[in-house]
mmCIF file as Biopython writes it, N, C-alpha, C and O atoms, coordinates in Angstrom:
data_model
#
loop_
_atom_site.group_PDB
_atom_site.id
_atom_site.type_symbol
_atom_site.label_atom_id
_atom_site.label_alt_id
_atom_site.label_comp_id
_atom_site.label_asym_id
_atom_site.label_entity_id
_atom_site.label_seq_id
_atom_site.pdbx_PDB_ins_code
_atom_site.Cartn_x
_atom_site.Cartn_y
_atom_site.Cartn_z
_atom_site.occupancy
_atom_site.B_iso_or_equiv
_atom_site.auth_seq_id
_atom_site.auth_asym_id
_atom_site.pdbx_PDB_model_num
ATOM 1   N N  . MET A ? 1  ? 109.195 -133.758 -15.454 1.0 0.0 1  A 1 
ATOM 2   C CA . MET A ? 1  ? 107.793 -133.916 -15.148 1.0 0.0 1  A 1 
ATOM 3   C C  . MET A ? 1  ? 107.522 -133.210 -13.818 1.0 0.0 1  A 1 
ATOM 4   O O  . MET A ? 1  ? 108.268 -133.381 -12.854 1.0 0.0 1  A 1 
ATOM 5   N N  . SER A ? 2  ? 106.475 -132.433 -13.775 1.0 0.0 2  A 1 
ATOM 6   C CA . SER A ? 2  ? 106.156 -131.690 -12.565 1.0 0.0 2  A 1 
ATOM 7   C C  . SER A ? 2  ? 105.628 -132.628 -11.478 1.0 0.0 2  A 1 
ATOM 8   O O  . SER A ? 2  ? 105.188 -133.742 -11.761 1.0 0.0 2  A 1 
ATOM 9   N N  . ARG A ? 3  ? 105.679 -132.170 -10.264 1.0 0.0 3  A 1 
ATOM 10  C CA . ARG A ? 3  ? 105.183 -132.966 -9.136  1.0 0.0 3  A 1 
ATOM 11  C C  . ARG A ? 3  ? 103.698 -133.274 -9.306  1.0 0.0 3  A 1 
ATOM 12  O O  . ARG A ? 3  ? 103.257 -134.391 -9.039  1.0 0.0 3  A 1 
ATOM 13  N N  . GLU A ? 4  ? 102.940 -132.293 -9.745  1.0 0.0 4  A 1 
ATOM 14  C CA . GLU A ? 4  ? 101.503 -132.491 -9.951  1.0 0.0 4  A 1 
ATOM 15  C C  . GLU A ? 4  ? 101.244 -133.568 -11.006 1.0 0.0 4  A 1 
ATOM 16  O O  . GLU A ? 4  ? 100.349 -134.397 -10.839 1.0 0.0 4  A 1 
ATOM 17  N N  . MET A ? 5  ? 102.012 -133.559 -12.075 1.0 0.0 5  A 1 
ATOM 18  C CA . MET A ? 5  ? 101.847 -134.555 -13.132 1.0 0.0 5  A 1 
ATOM 19  C C  . MET A ? 5  ? 102.210 -135.948 -12.619 1.0 0.0 5  A 1 
ATOM 20  O O  . MET A ? 5  ? 101.524 -136.923 -12.927 1.0 0.0 5  A 1 
ATOM 21  N N  . ARG A ? 6  ? 103.292 -136.043 -11.836 1.0 0.0 6  A 1 
ATOM 22  C CA . ARG A ? 6  ? 103.668 -137.338 -11.254 1.0 0.0 6  A 1 
ATOM 23  C C  . ARG A ? 6  ? 102.566 -137.863 -10.347 1.0 0.0 6  A 1 
ATOM 24  O O  . ARG A ? 6  ? 102.246 -139.052 -10.383 1.0 0.0 6  A 1 
ATOM 25  N N  . GLN A ? 7  ? 101.979 -136.985 -9.530  1.0 0.0 7  A 1 
ATOM 26  C CA . GLN A ? 7  ? 100.919 -137.398 -8.622  1.0 0.0 7  A 1 
ATOM 27  C C  . GLN A ? 7  ? 99.687  -137.863 -9.387  1.0 0.0 7  A 1 
ATOM 28  O O  . GLN A ? 7  ? 99.077  -138.867 -9.020  1.0 0.0 7  A 1 
ATOM 29  N N  . ARG A ? 8  ? 99.321  -137.159 -10.429 1.0 0.0 8  A 1 
ATOM 30  C CA . ARG A ? 8  ? 98.166  -137.562 -11.245 1.0 0.0 8  A 1 
ATOM 31  C C  . ARG A ? 8  ? 98.411  -138.905 -11.924 1.0 0.0 8  A 1 
ATOM 32  O O  . ARG A ? 8  ? 97.514  -139.744 -12.005 1.0 0.0 8  A 1 
ATOM 33  N N  . THR A ? 9  ? 99.633  -139.098 -12.412 1.0 0.0 9  A 1 
ATOM 34  C CA . THR A ? 9  ? 99.975  -140.367 -13.047 1.0 0.0 9  A 1 
ATOM 35  C C  . THR A ? 9  ? 99.912  -141.502 -12.037 1.0 0.0 9  A 1 
ATOM 36  O O  . THR A ? 9  ? 99.363  -142.565 -12.328 1.0 0.0 9  A 1 
ATOM 37  N N  . LEU A ? 10 ? 100.466 -141.284 -10.860 1.0 0.0 10 A 1 
ATOM 38  C CA . LEU A ? 10 ? 100.423 -142.296 -9.810  1.0 0.0 10 A 1 
ATOM 39  C C  . LEU A ? 10 ? 98.982  -142.612 -9.422  1.0 0.0 10 A 1 
ATOM 40  O O  . LEU A ? 10 ? 98.621  -143.780 -9.276  1.0 0.0 10 A 1 
ATOM 41  N N  . ASN A ? 11 ? 98.161  -141.582 -9.254  1.0 0.0 11 A 1 
ATOM 42  C CA . ASN A ? 11 ? 96.750  -141.801 -8.920  1.0 0.0 11 A 1 
ATOM 43  C C  . ASN A ? 11 ? 96.057  -142.648 -9.986  1.0 0.0 11 A 1 
ATOM 44  O O  . ASN A ? 11 ? 95.315  -143.574 -9.658  1.0 0.0 11 A 1 
ATOM 45  N N  . MET A ? 12 ? 96.294  -142.341 -11.239 1.0 0.0 12 A 1 
ATOM 46  C CA . MET A ? 12 ? 95.677  -143.078 -12.326 1.0 0.0 12 A 1 
ATOM 47  C C  . MET A ? 12 ? 96.100  -144.547 -12.295 1.0 0.0 12 A 1 
ATOM 48  O O  . MET A ? 12 ? 95.266  -145.438 -12.454 1.0 0.0 12 A 1 
ATOM 49  N N  . LEU A ? 13 ? 97.382  -144.797 -12.092 1.0 0.0 13 A 1 
ATOM 50  C CA . LEU A ? 13 ? 97.875  -146.171 -12.034 1.0 0.0 13 A 1 
ATOM 51  C C  . LEU A ? 13 ? 97.262  -146.936 -10.865 1.0 0.0 13 A 1 
ATOM 52  O O  . LEU A ? 13 ? 96.844  -148.084 -11.021 1.0 0.0 13 A 1 
ATOM 53  N N  . VAL A ? 14 ? 97.207  -146.304 -9.699  1.0 0.0 14 A 1 
ATOM 54  C CA . VAL A ? 14 ? 96.634  -146.960 -8.521  1.0 0.0 14 A 1 
ATOM 55  C C  . VAL A ? 14 ? 95.166  -147.285 -8.755  1.0 0.0 14 A 1 
ATOM 56  O O  . VAL A ? 14 ? 94.726  -148.391 -8.444  1.0 0.0 14 A 1 
ATOM 57  N N  . PHE A ? 15 ? 94.409  -146.352 -9.293  1.0 0.0 15 A 1 
ATOM 58  C CA . PHE A ? 15 ? 92.983  -146.604 -9.555  1.0 0.0 15 A 1 
ATOM 59  C C  . PHE A ? 15 ? 92.793  -147.724 -10.568 1.0 0.0 15 A 1 
ATOM 60  O O  . PHE A ? 15 ? 91.895  -148.551 -10.412 1.0 0.0 15 A 1 
ATOM 61  N N  . GLN A ? 16 ? 93.621  -147.763 -11.595 1.0 0.0 16 A 1 
ATOM 62  C CA . GLN A ? 16 ? 93.519  -148.832 -12.591 1.0 0.0 16 A 1 
ATOM 63  C C  . GLN A ? 16 ? 93.829  -150.191 -11.969 1.0 0.0 16 A 1 
ATOM 64  O O  . GLN A ? 16 ? 93.164  -151.182 -12.268 1.0 0.0 16 A 1 
ATOM 65  N N  . ILE A ? 17 ? 94.823  -150.234 -11.117 1.0 0.0 17 A 1 
ATOM 66  C CA . ILE A ? 17 ? 95.192  -151.490 -10.463 1.0 0.0 17 A 1 
ATOM 67  C C  . ILE A ? 17 ? 94.096  -151.941 -9.506  1.0 0.0 17 A 1 
ATOM 68  O O  . ILE A ? 17 ? 93.735  -153.118 -9.486  1.0 0.0 17 A 1 
ATOM 69  N N  . LEU A ? 18 ? 93.563  -151.013 -8.713  1.0 0.0 18 A 1 
ATOM 70  C CA . LEU A ? 18 ? 92.534  -151.372 -7.740  1.0 0.0 18 A 1 
ATOM 71  C C  . LEU A ? 18 ? 91.202  -151.718 -8.403  1.0 0.0 18 A 1 
ATOM 72  O O  . LEU A ? 18 ? 90.361  -152.379 -7.794  1.0 0.0 18 A 1 
ATOM 73  N N  . ALA A ? 19 ? 91.007  -151.275 -9.647  1.0 0.0 19 A 1 
ATOM 74  C CA . ALA A ? 19 ? 89.778  -151.628 -10.367 1.0 0.0 19 A 1 
ATOM 75  C C  . ALA A ? 19 ? 89.728  -153.133 -10.632 1.0 0.0 19 A 1 
ATOM 76  O O  . ALA A ? 19 ? 88.652  -153.694 -10.837 1.0 0.0 19 A 1 
ATOM 77  N N  . LEU A ? 20 ? 90.890  -153.783 -10.628 1.0 0.0 20 A 1 
ATOM 78  C CA . LEU A ? 20 ? 90.957  -155.227 -10.845 1.0 0.0 20 A 1 
ATOM 79  C C  . LEU A ? 20 ? 90.601  -156.015 -9.582  1.0 0.0 20 A 1 
ATOM 80  O O  . LEU A ? 20 ? 90.251  -157.193 -9.659  1.0 0.0 20 A 1 
ATOM 81  N N  . GLY A ? 21 ? 90.692  -155.371 -8.436  1.0 0.0 21 A 1 
ATOM 82  C CA . GLY A ? 21 ? 90.374  -156.031 -7.173  1.0 0.0 21 A 1 
ATOM 83  C C  . GLY A ? 21 ? 91.192  -155.442 -6.043  1.0 0.0 21 A 1 
ATOM 84  O O  . GLY A ? 21 ? 92.144  -154.699 -6.283  1.0 0.0 21 A 1 
ATOM 85  N N  . PRO A ? 22 ? 90.828  -155.767 -4.817  1.0 0.0 22 A 1 
ATOM 86  C CA . PRO A ? 22 ? 91.552  -155.223 -3.656  1.0 0.0 22 A 1 
ATOM 87  C C  . PRO A ? 22 ? 93.011  -155.671 -3.652  1.0 0.0 22 A 1 
ATOM 88  O O  . PRO A ? 22 ? 93.340  -156.779 -4.073  1.0 0.0 22 A 1 
ATOM 89  N N  . MET A ? 23 ? 93.867  -154.792 -3.171  1.0 0.0 23 A 1 
ATOM 90  C CA . MET A ? 23 ? 95.286  -155.104 -3.130  1.0 0.0 23 A 1 
ATOM 91  C C  . MET A ? 23 ? 95.930  -154.227 -2.057  1.0 0.0 23 A 1 
ATOM 92  O O  . MET A ? 23 ? 95.477  -153.110 -1.809  1.0 0.0 23 A 1 
ATOM 93  N N  . HIS A ? 24 ? 96.964  -154.726 -1.438  1.0 0.0 24 A 1 
ATOM 94  C CA . HIS A ? 24 ? 97.694  -153.968 -0.423  1.0 0.0 24 A 1 
ATOM 95  C C  . HIS A ? 24 ? 98.832  -153.175 -1.070  1.0 0.0 24 A 1 
ATOM 96  O O  . HIS A ? 24 ? 99.115  -153.336 -2.257  1.0 0.0 24 A 1 
ATOM 97  N N  . GLY A ? 25 ? 99.479  -152.321 -0.277  1.0 0.0 25 A 1 
ATOM 98  C CA . GLY A ? 25 ? 100.510 -151.422 -0.801  1.0 0.0 25 A 1 
ATOM 99  C C  . GLY A ? 25 ? 101.643 -152.111 -1.526  1.0 0.0 25 A 1 
ATOM 100 O O  . GLY A ? 25 ? 102.070 -151.650 -2.584  1.0 0.0 25 A 1 
ATOM 101 N N  . TRP A ? 26 ? 102.147 -153.228 -0.968  1.0 0.0 26 A 1 
ATOM 102 C CA . TRP A ? 26 ? 103.251 -153.924 -1.602  1.0 0.0 26 A 1 
ATOM 103 C C  . TRP A ? 26 ? 102.836 -154.436 -2.980  1.0 0.0 26 A 1 
ATOM 104 O O  . TRP A ? 26 ? 103.592 -154.298 -3.941  1.0 0.0 26 A 1 
ATOM 105 N N  . GLY A ? 27 ? 101.658 -155.018 -3.084  1.0 0.0 27 A 1 
ATOM 106 C CA . GLY A ? 27 ? 101.173 -155.530 -4.361  1.0 0.0 27 A 1 
ATOM 107 C C  . GLY A ? 27 ? 100.988 -154.427 -5.388  1.0 0.0 27 A 1 
ATOM 108 O O  . GLY A ? 27 ? 101.282 -154.604 -6.571  1.0 0.0 27 A 1 
ATOM 109 N N  . ILE A ? 28 ? 100.497 -153.285 -4.919  1.0 0.0 28 A 1 
ATOM 110 C CA . ILE A ? 28 ? 100.299 -152.142 -5.819  1.0 0.0 28 A 1 
ATOM 111 C C  . ILE A ? 28 ? 101.646 -151.658 -6.352  1.0 0.0 28 A 1 
ATOM 112 O O  . ILE A ? 28 ? 101.790 -151.407 -7.549  1.0 0.0 28 A 1 
ATOM 113 N N  . THR A ? 29 ? 102.630 -151.528 -5.462  1.0 0.0 29 A 1 
ATOM 114 C CA . THR A ? 29 ? 103.944 -151.056 -5.923  1.0 0.0 29 A 1 
ATOM 115 C C  . THR A ? 29 ? 104.570 -152.038 -6.909  1.0 0.0 29 A 1 
ATOM 116 O O  . THR A ? 29 ? 105.188 -151.621 -7.888  1.0 0.0 29 A 1 
ATOM 117 N N  . GLN A ? 30 ? 104.416 -153.328 -6.661  1.0 0.0 30 A 1 
ATOM 118 C CA . GLN A ? 30 ? 104.954 -154.330 -7.585  1.0 0.0 30 A 1 
ATOM 119 C C  . GLN A ? 30 ? 104.278 -154.234 -8.946  1.0 0.0 30 A 1 
ATOM 120 O O  . GLN A ? 30 ? 104.940 -154.311 -9.981  1.0 0.0 30 A 1 
ATOM 121 N N  . ARG A ? 31 ? 102.980 -154.069 -8.941  1.0 0.0 31 A 1 
ATOM 122 C CA . ARG A ? 31 ? 102.239 -153.982 -10.210 1.0 0.0 31 A 1 
ATOM 123 C C  . ARG A ? 31 ? 102.606 -152.712 -10.972 1.0 0.0 31 A 1 
ATOM 124 O O  . ARG A ? 31 ? 102.739 -152.745 -12.195 1.0 0.0 31 A 1 
ATOM 125 N N  . ILE A ? 32 ? 102.770 -151.596 -10.268 1.0 0.0 32 A 1 
ATOM 126 C CA . ILE A ? 32 ? 103.173 -150.349 -10.925 1.0 0.0 32 A 1 
ATOM 127 C C  . ILE A ? 32 ? 104.523 -150.532 -11.599 1.0 0.0 32 A 1 
ATOM 128 O O  . ILE A ? 32 ? 104.712 -150.093 -12.734 1.0 0.0 32 A 1 
ATOM 129 N N  . GLU A ? 33 ? 105.465 -151.174 -10.915 1.0 0.0 33 A 1 
ATOM 130 C CA . GLU A ? 33 ? 106.785 -151.391 -11.504 1.0 0.0 33 A 1 
ATOM 131 C C  . GLU A ? 33 ? 106.700 -152.300 -12.725 1.0 0.0 33 A 1 
ATOM 132 O O  . GLU A ? 33 ? 107.453 -152.119 -13.681 1.0 0.0 33 A 1 
ATOM 133 N N  . GLN A ? 34 ? 105.788 -153.279 -12.704 1.0 0.0 34 A 1 
ATOM 134 C CA . GLN A ? 34 ? 105.600 -154.140 -13.877 1.0 0.0 34 A 1 
ATOM 135 C C  . GLN A ? 34 ? 105.036 -153.338 -15.044 1.0 0.0 34 A 1 
ATOM 136 O O  . GLN A ? 34 ? 105.528 -153.429 -16.169 1.0 0.0 34 A 1 
ATOM 137 N N  . ILE A ? 35 ? 104.006 -152.559 -14.765 1.0 0.0 35 A 1 
ATOM 138 C CA . ILE A ? 35 ? 103.360 -151.765 -15.805 1.0 0.0 35 A 1 
ATOM 139 C C  . ILE A ? 35 ? 104.344 -150.754 -16.391 1.0 0.0 35 A 1 
ATOM 140 O O  . ILE A ? 35 ? 104.429 -150.589 -17.608 1.0 0.0 35 A 1 
ATOM 141 N N  . ALA A ? 36 ? 105.078 -150.090 -15.521 1.0 0.0 36 A 1 
ATOM 142 C CA . ALA A ? 36 ? 106.001 -149.037 -15.939 1.0 0.0 36 A 1 
ATOM 143 C C  . ALA A ? 36 ? 107.353 -149.602 -16.365 1.0 0.0 36 A 1 
ATOM 144 O O  . ALA A ? 36 ? 108.287 -148.848 -16.639 1.0 0.0 36 A 1 
ATOM 145 N N  . GLU A ? 37 ? 107.458 -150.936 -16.421 1.0 0.0 37 A 1 
ATOM 146 C CA . GLU A ? 37 ? 108.695 -151.600 -16.813 1.0 0.0 37 A 1 
ATOM 147 C C  . GLU A ? 37 ? 109.883 -151.094 -16.002 1.0 0.0 37 A 1 
ATOM 148 O O  . GLU A ? 37 ? 110.958 -150.842 -16.547 1.0 0.0 37 A 1 
ATOM 149 N N  . SER A ? 38 ? 109.678 -150.950 -14.706 1.0 0.0 38 A 1 
ATOM 150 C CA . SER A ? 38 ? 110.692 -150.528 -13.730 1.0 0.0 38 A 1 
ATOM 151 C C  . SER A ? 38 ? 111.230 -149.118 -13.970 1.0 0.0 38 A 1 
ATOM 152 O O  . SER A ? 38 ? 112.233 -148.735 -13.367 1.0 0.0 38 A 1 
ATOM 153 N N  . VAL A ? 39 ? 110.588 -148.349 -14.831 1.0 0.0 39 A 1 
ATOM 154 C CA . VAL A ? 39 ? 110.990 -146.960 -15.045 1.0 0.0 39 A 1 
ATOM 155 C C  . VAL A ? 39 ? 110.494 -146.104 -13.883 1.0 0.0 39 A 1 
ATOM 156 O O  . VAL A ? 39 ? 111.150 -145.141 -13.484 1.0 0.0 39 A 1 
ATOM 157 N N  . LEU A ? 40 ? 109.352 -146.458 -13.356 1.0 0.0 40 A 1 
ATOM 158 C CA . LEU A ? 40 ? 108.742 -145.722 -12.250 1.0 0.0 40 A 1 
ATOM 159 C C  . LEU A ? 40 ? 108.862 -146.559 -10.993 1.0 0.0 40 A 1 
ATOM 160 O O  . LEU A ? 40 ? 108.403 -147.700 -10.955 1.0 0.0 40 A 1 
ATOM 161 N N  . ARG A ? 41 ? 109.476 -145.998 -9.964  1.0 0.0 41 A 1 
ATOM 162 C CA . ARG A ? 41 ? 109.632 -146.679 -8.673  1.0 0.0 41 A 1 
ATOM 163 C C  . ARG A ? 41 ? 108.764 -145.954 -7.654  1.0 0.0 41 A 1 
ATOM 164 O O  . ARG A ? 41 ? 108.785 -144.726 -7.566  1.0 0.0 41 A 1 
ATOM 165 N N  . VAL A ? 42 ? 108.001 -146.725 -6.886  1.0 0.0 42 A 1 
ATOM 166 C CA . VAL A ? 42 ? 107.117 -146.153 -5.882  1.0 0.0 42 A 1 
ATOM 167 C C  . VAL A ? 42 ? 107.404 -146.797 -4.549  1.0 0.0 42 A 1 
ATOM 168 O O  . VAL A ? 42 ? 107.463 -148.022 -4.444  1.0 0.0 42 A 1 
ATOM 169 N N  . ASN A ? 43 ? 107.583 -145.983 -3.533  1.0 0.0 43 A 1 
ATOM 170 C CA . ASN A ? 43 ? 107.757 -146.468 -2.182  1.0 0.0 43 A 1 
ATOM 171 C C  . ASN A ? 43 ? 106.386 -146.889 -1.647  1.0 0.0 43 A 1 
ATOM 172 O O  . ASN A ? 43 ? 105.451 -146.089 -1.661  1.0 0.0 43 A 1 
ATOM 173 N N  . GLN A ? 44 ? 106.254 -148.132 -1.178  1.0 0.0 44 A 1 
ATOM 174 C CA . GLN A ? 44 ? 104.951 -148.598 -0.715  1.0 0.0 44 A 1 
ATOM 175 C C  . GLN A ? 44 ? 104.443 -147.787 0.469   1.0 0.0 44 A 1 
ATOM 176 O O  . GLN A ? 44 ? 103.234 -147.716 0.689   1.0 0.0 44 A 1 
ATOM 177 N N  . GLY A ? 45 ? 105.339 -147.175 1.235   1.0 0.0 45 A 1 
ATOM 178 C CA . GLY A ? 45 ? 104.928 -146.311 2.335   1.0 0.0 45 A 1 
ATOM 179 C C  . GLY A ? 45 ? 104.204 -145.072 1.839   1.0 0.0 45 A 1 
ATOM 180 O O  . GLY A ? 45 ? 103.422 -144.471 2.576   1.0 0.0 45 A 1 
ATOM 181 N N  . LEU A ? 46 ? 104.455 -144.690 0.611   1.0 0.0 46 A 1 
ATOM 182 C CA . LEU A ? 46 ? 103.789 -143.544 -0.003  1.0 0.0 46 A 1 
ATOM 183 C C  . LEU A ? 46 ? 102.308 -143.821 -0.219  1.0 0.0 46 A 1 
ATOM 184 O O  . LEU A ? 46 ? 101.478 -142.914 -0.157  1.0 0.0 46 A 1 
ATOM 185 N N  . LEU A ? 47 ? 101.985 -145.092 -0.475  1.0 0.0 47 A 1 
ATOM 186 C CA . LEU A ? 47 ? 100.611 -145.457 -0.760  1.0 0.0 47 A 1 
ATOM 187 C C  . LEU A ? 47 ? 99.841  -145.606 0.521   1.0 0.0 47 A 1 
ATOM 188 O O  . LEU A ? 47 ? 98.649  -145.914 0.492   1.0 0.0 47 A 1 
#
């Protein structure tokens, strides 16, 4: 997967999560790992 595709996927996931309500970086990373079934790991510092 290209870097651009990974970034677009991450952006989409973050926007979907934040559409549910405000959340901090740690919560977002935890939710992404739940959604992606731990296949996708995100450093909360990245967010």
